[in-house]
Structures are given as structure tokens and as C-alpha cells.
N, C-alpha and C positions, 0 to 999 in steps of 0.2 A: 138324760141328765145324770142318772146314777153312775154312768161310766166316766163322767167328767171329773167328779170329785176325787176318785182314786188317782187320776193323773196329776191333779194339783198337789195331792199329798206326796206323791212320788217325787215331784219336783223339789218340794221342801226336804225330802229325805236325801236327795242328791246334794243339795246345797249344804247339808249338814256335814258332808264329808269333803268340803272344798279344799281342805289342805292336802288331800292325797291326789296324786297325778302320776300315773305310770308313764304317760307320754313324754315326760320331761327327759327321759333317757333314750327315746327313740331316735334312730338315725334314719332320715328320709332317704328314699331311693335316689340314686344318682341318674340324672337325665341329661340328654343333650341332643342337639341336631346340627347338621352341617350340610352345606351345599359344596360339592366338589366338581370342578370343571376339568375334563380331560380333553386336551387338544393335541395338535401335531407337535407342540413344544413340550408336552409332558414326557416323562421317562419312557424310553423305548423298551419293549419286551417282545422279541420275535417280530411279528407283523403288527403288533398292537402297541398301545400306549397306556400308561397308568399313572395314577396319583395315589398317595396313601396318607392316612391320618393315624394318630396314636392316641389311645385312651388309656388312662391309668385308673383302674378300679380302686375305690376306696374300701370295698369289702368284697370277699369271695362269695358272690351271690350268683343269681341267674342273669346272664347277659342276653337281653331281648333286643333284637335290632330289626329294623325295616329299611330296606334299600329299594328305591325306585330310580328310574333313569329316563331321560329324554334327550333326543339328539336333534340338533338343528344344523343345517348345512348352508351352502352358498345360496340356495334358492329360498332361504328362510322357511322352508317347510319344517315340520316338527313331527317326529315319530318316536315310538317306544322301541328302542334298539335292544338287541341282545347284548349281554355283557358277562363278565366273569367277576366273582367276588372271592377274595381270599381273606380269611381271618386267622391270625396266628399270634402266638407269643414267641419268646425266644426258645422255648423248649417244646412247643406243641403246635401242630397245624390243626385247627378246628374245622375250617371250611375251605374248600377249594372247588368252587362249583360254577359251571357255565349255566347261565340263565337265558333260555331262548326267548326271543321276541314273541309277544302274544298279540293276537288280533283284537281282543276285547279287554277292556278294563285296565289297559296299560300293563307294564312289566314291573311287578313288585316281588320282592324276595324277603321273606321273614323267617327268622329262626330264633330259637332259644339255645343258649350254650351255658351249661353249668360250670362256672369257673372254679378250678381247684385251688386257686391262689389269687394274689393281687398283682401278678406280673402284668406289665404293660401289654395292651392288646394293639396290634397293628392290623388295619383293615386296608386292603388293596382294592382299588376300583379300576378295572381293566376293560378297555374298549378298543374296537377296531376303528381307527381314525383315518380319514383321508384329509387332504390339504385343507379344505374349508369347513370341516366338521368340528362341532363342539358337542361332546356328550356330558350332560350335567347329571350328577348323582345326588340324590336327596336322601340323607341318612337321619333316622331317628332311633334313639336307643334309650333303654332304661336298664339299670342294674339294681336288682332287688329280689325279693321273694315273690313266688307265684302262689296262687291259690291251690295248686296241685301239690300239696305237701302230704306228709304221712300223719294221719290222725288216729292211727291205731292206739288203743288204750288211753285215749284222752276223753275227758268228760265233755259234755256239750258246752259248758262255760269255757273250758280251755280252748276248744275249737273256735268258739265265738270271739275270744280275745285274740287269737291268731288272725282271724279275719279282719279285725280292726286295724291291723298294721298294713294291710294290703292296698287300700284305695289309692294312695299316692302313686303306686306302681301300676294302677289299672287292673289289679288282680291278674296280671298278664299270664297268659298260658297259650299263646297262639303260635303254633308251629307251621301253619300252612301259609299260602301266599295269596289268598283271596280275601279282600276286606269284607266281602258279603257273607263270609262263613264265620267271622269272628265270634259272633254271639252264640254259636252253636258248639264251639270248641270245648267249652268247659262245662262238664255236666256231672252231677252227683245224684244218681238215681235213688240212693238211699239216704240222702240228706247230708248236711254238714253238722248243724247243732240242733236239729230236730229230725224226727223219723219220717220225713217226707222228701220229695225230690228237691234238689237245689241246682242252680245253674249260674253261669256268668251272666251279669245283667249290666250291660254297658260298661262302666268303669268300676264295677264292683261285683258282688254276689247277691243272689236272690234265693231266699229259703222259704219254701211253702210250709206253712204251719197247720192249715186246715183247708179242706176242699168240700165243695157241694154242700155248704151249710146254709141254714136259713138265717135271717137277719139277727134274730136273738142269739143263736148259737155263735155266729160270727163275732158279735159284740162281746160275748163272754170270752172267746178265744183271744181277741185283741186286748181286753182288759187284763187277762191273765199274763199275756206276753209282755204288756207294758210293765207289769210288776216285776217280771223276770229280768227284763232288759235293764231296768233301773237297778236291780240288785247286781247284775253283772257289770254295770258301769260305775259302781260305787267308788272305785279307785282311779277314775279317770277325770274327775272334776268337770263334768259336763253340765254347764249352766244354761246353755242355749237350747231350750226345749219349746217346741210349738206344736199345737194341735190345730189341724185345719178342718174347718167345717165343710159340709158338702157343697155349699155355695162358693166357698173359696176355692175348693178343688176344681170346680167347673172352669174357673178362671186361671187355674194353675196348669202344670204340665203332667199331672198324674193320670190323665186319660180317664179310665173307668174306675179309679179308686173312689171309694165311698167315704173313707175315714182314714186319716193319716196322723200319726204322732211322730214328730221328727226330733232327733237328738243330734245336735251338731257340735263337733269338737274342733277347735282351732288352736294353733300353737301361739307362742308369744309374737311371732312375726306376722300373724294374721292369716297364715296358710291353713286351709281346711285339711284336717287329718282324716276325718271320717264323718259320715252322716248315717245314722241308723234310722230307718223308717219302719214303723210298725203300722200295718194297714189292713183294711178290708177292701177287696176288689170285686166289683160286680161282674157276674157272668151274664153278658147280654145275649139274649136269644130273640129270634123272630117267631112270633106265633103264627098259627095257620091263617089268621086274618091279615098277616103281613105287618102287624104292629110289633115294634121293638119294645121289649120290656125286660125287667130283671127277673131271672129265674132263681138263682141262688148266688152264694158268695164264696170266694176263697179268701184266706187270710195268709199273711206272710210277713217276713222281715227282710229288708234289704240293707246292705252295707255298701256305701259308695262314697265317692268324693264330691259328687255334684247332685 
């Protein structure tokens, strides 16, 4: 009970600064997706055929794209074919790579390109086509910042505020081509805005604030971090604040979370810009008798869009 009152006071504190909102000047990441069909009627290139699309960046940010391909032929069979991807502007070739067919998980190609300017980007989808074949390419892309920025000489609050901008871009930082490795690609062993490890967490970042704590210490950590987060959110006009009880959490999607306070920010169009969650997470262990119980707790802060 003694930890509920501070949260209510913090909500009032935030509402007192409702006229301030740094998010009004934010430019959301540029996103898009396309399906491109390459057939015998597509443009010829040596023994291959290709189609192309053009994307005009609104900002010179990181261009993160994912391409997968599927081929169907006369027999209506479906396979994951080999293909070639070219990405270029009028002055620079960024990518010209052959992607070999894979036996498992399909054929997917992902890359990040740091754009030096806003020149139009041309993407070429090249496939070896026979008379009855169609190779369909599926493109998803985002142009925005990643969570792998330079945080040298910045305060914890400054790093936290940079993290708030990233959820609409999925805190993207995926250079590999395997979906199952995405969550391990982004890792900060020394932390982001606290002196413990941080990592990519779904569509955002996850910052550990306390480890191996008893319940009383964990609640103290969470109470302190709620105060800190409210102070850091002073200029963001966050009015949608909820605290979930353990009973509600069992019915929610937070898994082993024992306590969560959620700060959600949406823009005028109703789009979620970020959700900050301050939480206690139970470390579940099995005793020698085989009974599952709570040994101790970790605390943390996550910043995500969902």
C-alpha cells in the first residue's frame, strides 16, 4: 500500500506539466512494404529478369530493409528461391548481393544502410525465371534511427529520452538474415540509462535496474524508478498511466511480472509513440521437492510501442 500512494502523486505531478510536450516536433519513422512479382515479362538482365521500385527518403537516417522471396511454377509448387538484390542511388551502390536458397526457414535478406542523404533509393529484385515461373519478392522497410547510437558523454536521462523516440522504428538494429536471432542482436552489457545490462526487447529496449532482490528491496527499487521516470517524462505530457495488480498481470501478457506501472504516450492521430513500463519480475525456480516457487526478483524498465 505504501508504494501505491507515490504513484498516484506522480500522476498528479505529470498532469501539472500537461502544457509541455516534446513529442509534437517528432518525425515518425518512414515505413513501407511491397510485393513485387518477377516473371518472364519482366525486364531482362543476362539470363535473369528483374523488377525495381524506388523509395524517396524523407530523412537521411538508417534504411533497414527485409526481403524474402517465393517462387511458384507451372506445377503450382512453391519454393524459396535464390535471388539477387541491388540497392543503389544515382551516386552510390550500397548492395549488390546474391542470396542463396536456404533449406530451412525460407530465404530472407536483411540489412541496415546508413543513408548519407535523401537521394532516391532504387531496389532491384533479380531472379532466374523460366517460362512458367513467378518469383514474388516481399519487401518491408523502415527509415529511422536505431538503438545503436553513440551515448558517450550523455547523462542517463538524455539516453532515456533518445530511447523514447525509437519504438515506432522497432529500435531496429538487425543486420543478420535469421528472424530467430533478432532478439539477441541488440545488447548493451553495461546498460543504457542504468548501470546494468540492457537488450533489445521485442519492439523496444529492456533495461535491468536490479537483480536478485528480495520482495521488499524490489518494491523499493520500483518505487524509486517510478519517481525517476516521472521526472524524466515531465516534458512529454504523458497522462495515460496505469498500475497493474498481480491478479491483473496473471491475466495479461507480462508472464512472470509481479508488478507493472505503465506510461503510454500517443500522438494526436492516436498512434502509440512509446510505452514505458517499470516492473518487478519474479525469478521462478524449482525446489528440490519439485515445487515451483519464487526465489527472488529482478526489476527493470522497458520502452516499447506495444
